[in-house]
C-alpha positions, 0 to 999 in steps of 0.5 A: 479561521478565514474571516467572513466576507461579503455574502456570508450571511446569505450562506449562513441561512442558505442550505437548511432554509432551502431544505426546510422552506424550499418549494417550487412555485406552481407557476414556474413551470409555466413561465419557463419551458422544459427545454429552456430549463434544461438548456446548458451553456455551450462552454459547459459542454466543451470537451475537457472543460471543468466548470469548477476548476477555478472558483472564486470564494467571494463570487460563490458566496455572492451566488449563494443568495439564490437560495433565498429567492422565491420561487427556488430555481432548482437547477441554479441552486444545485450548481451553487451547492456543488460549488460550495462543497468544492470550494469549502472542502479544504477551507475553514469558514463558518460562512460556507456552512451556517444552515439556518434555524428555521424549520417550517415544513413545507412542500419539499423539492428534489434538492433537499437530500443534496442539501442535507448531504452538504450539511454533513460534508461541510460540518467538519470545516465550520465551528458553530455547527450546533445551531442546526441540531434542532432542524436536523432532529426534526427531519430525523423524526419526521414522516418523510423517510427519504430525508430521515436517513440523510438527516441521521447521517448529518446529525451524527456527524455534527453531534459531540459527546456532550450532545449525544445523550439528547438524541440517544432516544431517537437513535435507538428508535432509528436502529429498529426502524422498519425502513431499511435505509433509516436503520442502516443510516443509524447503524453506520452512524453509530459505528462512527460514533463509537470512535468518540462516544463508545460508552454511550453506543454500548448502551444500545446493544439491545436495539442493535441485537434486535436489528440483527434479526431484521428482514432487510439484508443490509440492516442485518449486515450493518447491525452485526458489524456494530454488535461486533465492535461493541463486544470486540474487547471481550473475547468470550462475548465474541465467541458467544456471538459467533456460536449464536449466529452460526447456529441460528443462521443469517439471511444476509450473505454480507453478514455471513461473510462478516461472521466468517471473518470474525470466526477466522480472527478468533482462530488466529488469535487462539488456537484452542478455540472450539472446533465448532468455530472452524466447523462453521467456516467449513459449512459455509463452503456449501452455502448457496451464495458464491460470495459466502463460499469464496469468503469461507474458502479464502479464510480457510486457506489463510488460517495458520497451521492448517493441515492438508485435510483441512485445506482440501475442501477449500481447494476443491471449491476454488478449483470449481470457481476456476471453470466459472463463467464469471470472470470475477470468480475466476480471478478470485479463485486463481489469485487465492490459489496463487497465494496458497501455492507459496505455502502449500504448493503440493495442495494446489497441484491437483488444480494444474489441469484447470489452471492450464485452461486459464492460460488462454483466458481473455482476461490477461490478469487471470492468465498471468496469475494462472501461469505464475501459479503453475510455475510454482507448482508445475513440473520441470518439464513444463517450464519451457512451455510456460515461459513461451506462453508468458512471452506472448502477452507479458507486454500487455499486462501492468507492472503489478502483474509483471512483478508477480511473474518475476517473483514466480520465476525467481522461486522457480529458479530456486527449485530448478537451477538447471533451467536458468538458460531458459529464465535468464534470456526472458528476464533480460528481455523484460529488463529492456522493456519500459517499466517503473522502478519497482518492476525493474528492481524486481528483475534486477534482484531476481537476476542477482539472486540467480547469479549468487546462488547458481555458479553456472548462471554467473557469466550470463547474468553478469552480462545482462546486468552490464547491458542494463546499466548502460542505459539505467535511469535509476541510480540505486539499481546501477549502484546495486549492480556495480557492487555485484560486479565488483564482488563477483566479476573478478572471479569469472574466467575473463574479468577484463571484459567487465572493466569497460562497462564499469569505467563508462559509468565513471564518465557518464553517470551521476555522482553516486554511480561514479563513486560506486564505479570507482569502488568496483574498479578498486576491487578488480585491482585488488583481486586480479594482479594482472589487471592492477596496472590498468586499474591504477591508470583508470583511478588516476583519471578519476582524480580529476573528477568534479565531485570530492567523494569520487576524488577521495575514493580514487585517491584512497584506493590508488594509494592502497593499490600502489603502496599497501601490502596484500593484507591491508588491501584485503582489509580495506578494499575487499572486506567490508565493515562487519557492523549492522547498518542500522546500528552504525546509522544510529551511532552516527546520528547520536554523535552528530546530535551531541553537543561536543565534538572534541573527540572524533567518532569512535567506531568501536562503540558500534555493535558488530557482527560475529561473522560476515553477513551471508548472502541470505542475510543481506537479502533479508527484508528485516535487519535485527535491531541491535541496541547501542547501549548493549554492545555485546562484542567489540571487534578490535579493528586494526585500521589505524595501525595498518594505515600508519604503515603508509607514509602518506596516511601516517599523520591522519587520525582514526576518524579521518581514516574512517571517513575515507574507508566507509562508503557514503550513501 
């Protein structure tokens, strides 16, 4: 804890003394004109200036003495209070919090609520906060409703589990209070108290259930939320809660939305739940509140195992929202339809006419989502027209929506492979524009997927990727493209045209990219016999590289291409290690973490795959985790035996050979 400095005693008595005794002297207004009272310093009005940017803690503590002045200068104290909140938000100090213990109710001023907020905000960084409990309790039970809600929030923030029972009676009274602000403050504070005193809060269930019947809309919403958290561990009680309030009806649209979410969660967790729960959600599609209608439609389309008949009413509601004059409703509807089109494209096809009208919407976000939804659900004949419309405003939208467009194009290429001639130039043009890493990565992965899945698009896709790595600022994307070029480019009709792009990376790029380029060149030499002499010349130039990783790779691959047999070259250059990367990483980590290094790392202890990884498996987002302790199958790797046939590698042990073969990250 930071030691208290000069002035901390004044701050100790500052805030609550001000809350309790602060008053504006009657003569103050006459002694100071309104114009002068509202006068601002010129330096505070300078554009771009922040008067709280460079605060000195000691100076702020000295200024806090103004809280003890008589009469109170409201404007001055407001500024000092703001400085206190800013200066002590990330520092531990009792001097910034102590709020006094004198509560002699006098005439209040307009800063009392702000001071109560300060008590709540500073309570987390002080130690002896219990001192102000009596002051806040009196405010909580006072007659002035304007201060009661703030006092409840502050008191619940500083009350620990042991002291909660002392204010339990007051909290129960506040929960059923007629004043909506007081009841809402008590309910929300009770929700926070559930985290550390759940057993005590559960005893308030009767009062909370009574608050659900309140005429105040927000009180009803907060009460329903607290009641659910009290009963959430009992599925039967939650089911009864949904059944009860779905029949009785709730006046608050927020409460109905929350009840819909509870019902949807019940259906997700248990498919055998009563049909009346789903019927309640479906009945909310006819609610008078647009918010409730959208919540019900969104819940239905997000439910698992829904049938087309169950989706139809929700899709119809979203279709109506697409023609709403409110931009928020149009955006919500088209975004939800975009998500539904990923799982149920046929169900969204009925909305294509309405979605086409949204293409010209003034809101670019709505237009983007409409087009991407049409790309997922539209016919092949409409692809070219949609792509032209996207190109007119794609530069005006954010990277987040550009990624949505790219993902839609990727799925479209899978459905209509013959349209790659339209997609590929559009993706290449997007790749040339400015954008962040995630945006560029989405485009590169899309082009790579098209190249791997569609042989007709291979030449065009590789050409665009070669152009991209000429000016690529992301090393991970450059190495990804170089790996693809090494695998796919030698199979093209004119493989020599790609060598220039790859060797330029050896000259101009960083260490990681240069190492990947050397490996890509070696793959050309291994697969194209007519290019092998030229590749060997380029690899000899790499022997003088400044980085040892690049030099080691060049030496290794050059020796293989000049002296090894075709089978050895295929094993070490073209065929990668058939092991799970996660398992290899774990085994290497365990080896490095071990105490003994007398024996080299044994690659045979790493679990291997039974067959080469397919393209779809390489793109899978989640790699199956294989336990090291249970190696199902061990592959007999003939690396050492094959390399010993090369004279220069005859004296190397197995671990050294493995270091040369395995690419580094």
